[in-house]
C-alpha positions as CSV (number, residue, x, y, z in Angstrom):
1,M,-17.3,-6.3,16.8
2,K,-16.7,-2.3,16.4
3,K,-18.2,-0.5,14.0
4,V,-16.2,0.2,11.0
5,T,-15.9,3.9,10.3
6,I,-14.9,5.1,6.5
7,L,-13.0,8.2,6.7
8,F,-13.2,10.2,3.6
9,A,-10.7,13.1,5.2
10,S,-7.5,14.1,3.2
11,I,-4.4,15.0,4.1
12,L,-4.1,18.5,1.3
13,I,-0.5,17.8,1.0
14,S,-1.3,19.7,-2.7
15,A,-0.3,18.3,-6.0
16,T,1.2,20.8,-6.8
17,L,4.0,20.4,-4.7
18,F,5.2,17.6,-6.5
19,S,7.5,17.9,-10.0
20,Q,4.8,17.1,-13.2
21,Y,8.4,14.8,-14.1
22,T,7.1,11.7,-15.5
23,E,8.5,8.0,-14.4
24,V,9.2,6.0,-17.7
25,W,9.9,2.3,-16.7
26,V,11.1,1.0,-19.3
27,K,10.7,-3.2,-19.4
28,Y,13.9,-5.0,-18.9
29,G,12.6,-8.3,-19.9
30,L,10.5,-11.9,-18.7
31,V,12.3,-13.3,-15.9
32,Y,9.5,-15.8,-14.8
33,G,6.8,-18.2,-15.9
34,E,5.7,-20.6,-19.1
35,H,8.7,-18.7,-21.3
36,E,11.4,-19.4,-18.4
37,G,10.3,-22.8,-17.9
38,D,8.5,-22.4,-14.7
39,P,5.8,-24.6,-13.5
40,I,2.5,-22.9,-14.5
41,W,-0.7,-24.8,-14.7
42,N,-2.3,-25.2,-18.2
43,P,-5.4,-23.7,-18.6
44,G,-4.9,-21.1,-15.5
45,S,-2.5,-18.1,-14.9
46,I,0.4,-16.0,-12.6
47,K,-0.5,-13.2,-11.1
48,M,0.1,-10.6,-8.4
49,P,4.0,-10.8,-7.6
50,E,4.7,-9.2,-4.2
51,L,8.9,-9.2,-3.4
52,I,10.8,-9.2,-0.1
53,P,14.6,-9.2,0.5
54,F,15.3,-12.5,1.9
55,D,18.2,-14.1,3.2
56,E,21.0,-12.5,1.1
57,G,18.6,-12.4,-2.2
58,Y,15.2,-11.8,-2.7
59,R,12.1,-13.9,-2.6
60,M,9.1,-13.5,-4.6
61,Y,5.4,-14.4,-3.3
62,Y,3.2,-15.1,-6.5
63,E,-1.0,-16.1,-6.9
64,V,-1.0,-19.2,-9.2
65,N,-4.8,-20.1,-10.5
66,N,-6.4,-22.9,-12.3
67,P,-10.8,-23.2,-12.8
68,D,-10.6,-25.5,-9.6
69,S,-8.2,-24.5,-7.6
70,S,-5.4,-21.5,-6.4
71,Q,-2.2,-21.1,-4.8
72,I,0.3,-18.8,-3.3
73,Q,3.6,-20.2,-4.7
74,F,7.1,-18.6,-4.4
75,A,10.8,-18.4,-5.7
76,D,14.3,-16.8,-4.7
77,S,16.1,-15.2,-6.6
78,P,19.8,-13.9,-5.8
79,D,19.7,-10.7,-8.0
80,G,16.3,-10.8,-9.0
81,I,16.6,-11.3,-12.6
82,T,17.2,-15.3,-12.1
83,W,14.2,-17.0,-9.9
84,T,13.7,-20.6,-8.8
85,Y,10.6,-22.2,-7.7
86,E,10.8,-22.8,-4.2
87,G,7.4,-24.3,-2.9
88,I,3.7,-23.6,-2.4
89,A,3.3,-21.0,0.5
90,L,-0.8,-21.5,0.9
91,R,-3.2,-23.3,-0.3
92,S,-7.0,-23.0,-1.5
93,D,-9.7,-25.2,-0.3
94,T,-11.2,-26.6,-3.2
95,C,-14.9,-27.2,-1.8
96,T,-16.7,-25.7,-4.4
97,D,-19.7,-25.3,-1.4
98,T,-20.9,-21.6,-1.6
99,T,-20.4,-20.6,2.0
100,N,-16.3,-22.0,1.4
101,R,-14.7,-18.5,1.8
102,L,-11.5,-19.6,1.0
103,W,-12.0,-21.7,-2.4
104,S,-9.5,-19.0,-4.0
105,I,-6.8,-17.1,-2.5
106,G,-4.4,-15.0,-3.8
107,A,-3.0,-10.9,-3.8
108,P,-0.6,-12.0,-1.1
109,S,1.5,-8.5,0.8
110,V,4.2,-9.8,2.9
111,I,5.7,-8.3,6.6
112,K,9.0,-9.2,8.0
113,I,7.5,-8.9,11.6
114,D,11.5,-9.9,13.5
115,S,14.1,-12.3,12.2
116,T,12.5,-15.2,11.7
117,T,8.8,-14.3,11.7
118,Y,6.6,-13.5,8.6
119,R,3.3,-12.3,8.3
120,M,1.0,-12.8,5.0
121,Y,-1.9,-10.8,4.0
122,Y,-3.7,-12.1,1.2
123,A,-7.4,-11.9,-0.6
124,A,-10.0,-15.2,-0.3
125,T,-13.6,-15.7,-1.6
126,E,-16.2,-18.1,-1.8
127,P,-17.0,-19.9,-5.1
128,I,-17.5,-16.6,-7.4
129,S,-20.9,-15.8,-9.1
130,G,-21.4,-12.7,-10.3
131,D,-19.5,-10.0,-8.4
132,P,-16.5,-11.4,-6.4
133,K,-16.9,-11.4,-2.7
134,F,-13.2,-11.1,-1.7
135,Y,-12.3,-10.0,1.4
136,I,-8.5,-9.9,3.5
137,R,-7.2,-12.4,6.0
138,S,-3.5,-12.9,7.4
139,A,-1.6,-16.1,7.8
140,I,1.9,-16.5,9.8
141,S,5.1,-18.6,9.1
142,T,8.1,-19.0,11.3
143,N,10.4,-19.2,7.9
144,G,9.1,-17.3,5.4
145,S,7.8,-20.8,3.5
146,D,5.3,-22.2,5.5
147,F,2.4,-19.8,6.2
148,T,-0.3,-20.8,8.8
149,D,-4.1,-19.1,8.5
150,E,-4.8,-16.5,11.6
151,G,-8.1,-15.1,10.4
152,I,-9.5,-12.3,8.8
153,R,-8.5,-9.2,9.1
154,I,-10.8,-7.3,7.0
155,D,-14.2,-8.5,6.6
156,I,-17.3,-7.2,4.1
157,Y,-20.7,-7.0,4.9
158,P,-23.2,-9.3,5.0
159,Y,-20.4,-11.5,6.6
160,D,-19.8,-8.6,9.0
161,P,-22.8,-7.1,9.7
162,Q,-21.1,-3.9,11.1
163,S,-18.7,-3.0,7.7
164,N,-19.0,-0.4,5.3
165,L,-17.3,-2.3,2.8
166,I,-18.9,-5.0,0.6
167,L,-15.2,-5.9,-1.3
168,A,-11.4,-5.7,0.1
169,G,-9.1,-7.1,-2.4
170,H,-5.6,-6.6,-3.8
171,G,-4.0,-5.0,-1.3
172,T,0.3,-4.0,-0.3
173,F,0.7,-3.7,3.7
174,F,3.8,-2.5,5.3
175,T,5.2,-1.1,8.3
176,N,5.1,2.4,8.9
177,N,7.5,4.9,11.0
178,T,5.5,4.5,13.9
179,G,5.8,1.0,14.1
180,G,2.6,-0.1,13.4
181,V,1.0,-1.5,9.9
182,T,-0.4,0.7,7.2
183,G,-2.6,-1.6,4.2
184,I,-3.6,0.1,1.3
185,F,-6.2,-2.3,-1.2
186,S,-8.6,-2.5,-3.4
187,G,-12.0,-1.8,-2.2
188,N,-15.7,-0.7,-2.4
189,L,-18.1,0.7,-0.5
190,K,-21.5,-0.7,0.5
191,G,-24.7,0.8,-1.6
192,T,-22.3,2.4,-4.6
193,N,-21.9,0.2,-7.8
194,E,-18.5,2.2,-8.1
195,P,-15.6,0.9,-9.4
196,S,-12.8,-0.3,-6.9
197,S,-10.7,2.5,-5.1
198,L,-7.9,2.5,-2.6
199,F,-8.1,2.6,0.8
200,V,-5.7,3.3,3.3
201,T,-5.9,1.8,6.7
202,T,-3.7,1.0,9.8
203,S,-3.4,-0.9,12.8
204,D,-1.1,-0.9,15.7
205,D,-0.3,-4.4,15.9
206,G,-1.1,-5.4,12.1
207,L,-4.5,-7.3,13.4
208,N,-7.0,-4.9,14.2
209,F,-8.2,-2.5,11.2
210,D,-11.2,-0.8,11.7
211,N,-11.2,2.3,9.9
212,F,-10.6,3.1,6.4
213,Q,-10.1,5.9,4.2
214,L,-11.1,6.0,1.1
215,K,-8.0,7.8,-1.0
216,Y,-8.2,7.3,-4.5
217,H,-11.1,7.1,-7.0
218,D,-10.7,4.9,-9.2
219,W,-7.4,3.2,-9.0
220,H,-6.4,-0.5,-7.8
221,D,-3.4,-3.0,-7.7
222,P,-1.3,-0.8,-5.2
223,V,2.2,-1.9,-3.9
224,V,5.1,0.4,-1.8
225,V,8.5,0.8,-1.5
226,K,10.3,2.2,1.0
227,K,13.2,3.8,0.2
228,D,15.3,6.8,1.6
229,G,13.1,7.0,4.1
230,S,10.1,7.6,2.0
231,Y,7.0,5.7,1.0
232,L,6.4,5.4,-2.8
233,L,3.1,3.9,-3.9
234,Y,2.4,2.8,-7.7
235,A,-0.6,1.9,-8.4
236,K,-3.1,1.4,-12.2
237,H,-5.7,3.5,-12.7
238,L,-9.4,2.3,-14.2
239,N,-8.8,4.3,-17.3
240,D,-5.4,2.2,-18.4
241,K,-2.5,4.9,-16.8
242,F,-0.2,4.4,-13.9
243,G,0.5,6.5,-11.1
244,T,3.0,6.9,-8.4
245,A,2.5,8.9,-4.7
246,T,5.1,10.0,-2.0
247,S,4.5,10.2,2.0
248,P,7.4,10.3,4.5
249,N,5.9,8.7,7.0
250,G,3.9,5.8,5.4
251,T,0.3,6.6,6.7
252,Y,-0.9,9.9,4.9
253,W,-0.8,10.5,1.5
254,P,-0.9,13.3,-1.4
255,D,-4.5,14.0,-2.7
256,E,-3.5,13.1,-6.9
257,M,-1.1,10.6,-7.8
258,D,2.4,12.0,-10.3
259,S,2.3,10.1,-13.7
260,V,4.0,7.2,-14.6
261,S,4.2,5.4,-18.0
262,F,5.4,2.3,-18.6
263,T,7.0,0.9,-22.1
264,D,8.4,-2.4,-24.4
265,S,12.3,-1.7,-24.8
266,V,11.7,0.9,-28.0
267,G,9.3,2.7,-26.1
268,V,5.8,1.7,-26.7
269,Q,3.6,2.2,-24.1
270,L,2.3,-0.7,-22.4
271,L,-1.7,-0.3,-20.8
272,D,-2.1,-4.0,-20.7
273,I,-0.1,-4.9,-17.4
274,G,-0.9,-4.8,-14.3
275,D,-0.8,-6.3,-10.4
276,L,2.3,-4.2,-9.5
277,G,4.9,-5.4,-7.4
278,G,8.3,-3.9,-6.2
279,V,11.1,-4.6,-4.3
280,L,14.5,-2.1,-3.3
281,M,17.5,-3.6,-4.9
282,S,21.4,-3.9,-3.5
283,N,22.1,-0.7,-5.2
284,N,18.7,1.4,-4.3
285,E,17.4,1.1,-7.2
286,I,13.3,0.1,-7.5
287,W,12.6,-2.7,-9.6
288,I,9.0,-3.3,-10.6
289,Y,7.4,-6.5,-11.9
290,S,3.8,-6.8,-13.0
291,N,1.7,-9.9,-14.9
292,Y,2.6,-9.7,-18.4
293,G,0.0,-11.6,-21.3
294,A,-3.7,-12.2,-21.4
295,P,-4.4,-14.0,-19.4
296,S,-0.8,-13.4,-17.0
297,R,1.9,-16.7,-18.0
298,D,4.7,-14.8,-17.1
299,F,6.1,-11.7,-14.6
300,A,7.9,-8.9,-16.6
301,L,10.5,-6.8,-15.0
302,F,11.0,-2.8,-15.5
303,K,13.2,-1.1,-14.5
304,L,14.1,3.2,-14.2
305,S,15.1,5.0,-17.3
306,N,15.2,8.3,-16.3
307,P,16.1,7.9,-12.7
308,V,18.8,11.0,-12.9
309,N,15.4,13.4,-12.6
310,I,13.3,11.4,-10.5
311,K,10.8,13.9,-8.0
312,K,11.7,13.3,-5.0
313,T,8.9,14.1,-1.5
314,V,9.0,17.8,-1.6
315,T,11.4,19.3,0.8
316,Q,11.0,18.5,4.7
317,S,12.7,21.0,7.2
318,N,12.8,20.6,10.9
319,S,12.1,24.5,12.2
320,S,8.7,23.6,13.5
321,R,8.5,23.1,17.5
322,V,5.9,22.0,20.1
323,Y,5.9,24.4,23.2
324,P,5.1,23.3,26.1
325,N,4.9,19.5,24.7
326,P,3.0,17.5,26.5
327,V,0.5,19.8,25.2
328,T,-1.3,22.7,27.5
329,N,-4.1,25.5,26.6
330,E,-1.2,27.6,25.8
331,S,0.7,25.4,23.4
332,V,1.7,26.1,19.9
333,I,3.6,24.7,16.9
334,S,6.1,27.4,16.2
335,F,8.0,27.1,12.9
336,N,9.4,29.8,10.3
337,K,7.6,32.6,9.1
338,G,5.5,31.3,6.0
339,N,3.3,33.3,3.8
340,V,0.9,30.0,3.3
341,V,0.7,27.1,6.0
342,L,-0.8,24.2,5.4
343,L,-1.5,21.8,9.0
344,T,-2.9,18.3,9.4
345,I,-3.7,16.5,12.4
346,I,-3.1,12.9,12.8
347,D,-4.0,10.3,15.5
348,N,-1.5,7.5,16.2
349,Q,-3.8,5.0,13.7
350,G,-2.9,7.3,10.7
351,R,-6.4,9.2,10.9
352,T,-6.9,12.7,9.9
353,L,-8.6,14.6,12.6
354,A,-7.9,18.4,11.6
355,H,-6.6,20.5,8.4
356,K,-6.4,24.4,8.8
357,K,-5.0,26.8,6.3
358,L,-3.3,29.9,7.6
359,F,-1.5,33.1,6.1
360,N,1.5,34.9,7.3
361,T,2.2,33.4,10.2
362,S,5.4,31.6,12.2
363,S,2.6,29.7,14.9
364,I,0.0,28.1,15.3
365,S,-1.8,27.7,18.7
366,L,-3.3,23.9,19.8
367,N,-5.5,25.6,22.0
368,E,-8.7,24.3,20.3
369,F,-8.1,21.0,20.0
370,D,-7.4,20.6,23.9
371,H,-10.7,18.0,23.2
372,F,-9.0,15.2,21.9
373,P,-8.0,12.7,24.0
374,A,-4.9,11.8,25.6
375,G,-2.6,10.7,23.2
376,I,0.2,10.6,20.9
377,Y,0.0,12.6,17.7
378,H,1.8,13.6,14.3
379,Y,1.5,16.9,12.1
380,T,2.6,18.0,8.9
381,L,3.0,21.4,8.3
382,T,3.5,23.1,4.5
383,V,5.4,26.1,4.9
384,D,5.3,28.0,1.3
385,G,6.1,24.4,0.0
386,I,8.5,23.4,2.4
387,L,7.1,20.0,4.4
388,E,7.8,19.5,8.2
389,T,6.4,16.8,10.2
390,G,6.7,15.9,13.9
391,K,4.5,15.0,17.6
392,F,3.0,16.2,19.8
393,I,1.8,14.4,23.4
394,K,-1.6,15.3,24.7
395,A,-1.4,13.9,28.2
396,K,-5.0,14.4,29.2
């Protein structure tokens, strides 16, 4: 097995390039669970909603568990508000043998592969004694309802002796703009006692993930929704605060999150919600769903209260150009002259390979990257606060 590499390099799209505007999400109401008369185990909980467009409406996958078992169930809705329970997508193995790594399952994240095929990524663990030992698997379905397990996607130490992770849990997986799959998941590094943080990983085929970038310390429970060509991440911090970050392509992200607030209908801030799920509605609004209650017996729906001023990704420009391309030792990236220029180069797996800061220039030579192997490379330029993206090909 290929040795897992943890990447600590981060893309320095400065947080100052984003406005200090704070999104405020207001509770619309409880839409699914005990208060709506839906089937919830007692004792037990319902949590970790995952939403996708489905047919002419929406489908929600979620985890239901009790002390002895867990399931990933699903419900359908024509409008995102009224939900109907539809069935069980995947069941755990109730055997309490300590070697049973499918004793508990949950945290579903579903990608539509083609017109009829769906892949679900989910977290699983053996019977928990002490710290949980979550890792990530996938399952496949030809109808979005009945899923068959495919195997392990991201394993942990010591089950995989080469892994640098001791936990890979709740994550969000989605198709990025290269056609590959990006995963952002809660994880812990081997040899540390730190709380879980968010890691970013990519895969060309959606099956093989072996490079992980530790991106957001002490954040967890992520969801990503694509809107207007950008990818919006929402997550919760261990200190009971919420944040958001925006990516232009789903593979590279700013260093810091912007602030997000969740409140009830009269403006009281809610801190005890979590496990966010989100979906882009047909009217181009993002709706966010969350666990509600402790233990969670319902899902609450939140809508953005101040969408008029919602922050955008930094202004994008297409003035940059690589020539010659495929590159030679004389190739340069040219662009409109800037006082401060930040360049980041990323490979086709989403891994950050280089970062430079330059001043008072309109071009950057690619000669110093001649040692890169043949392949396709992506770059971001931030020229006086204006974000530009592009790619180049290295033939040999």
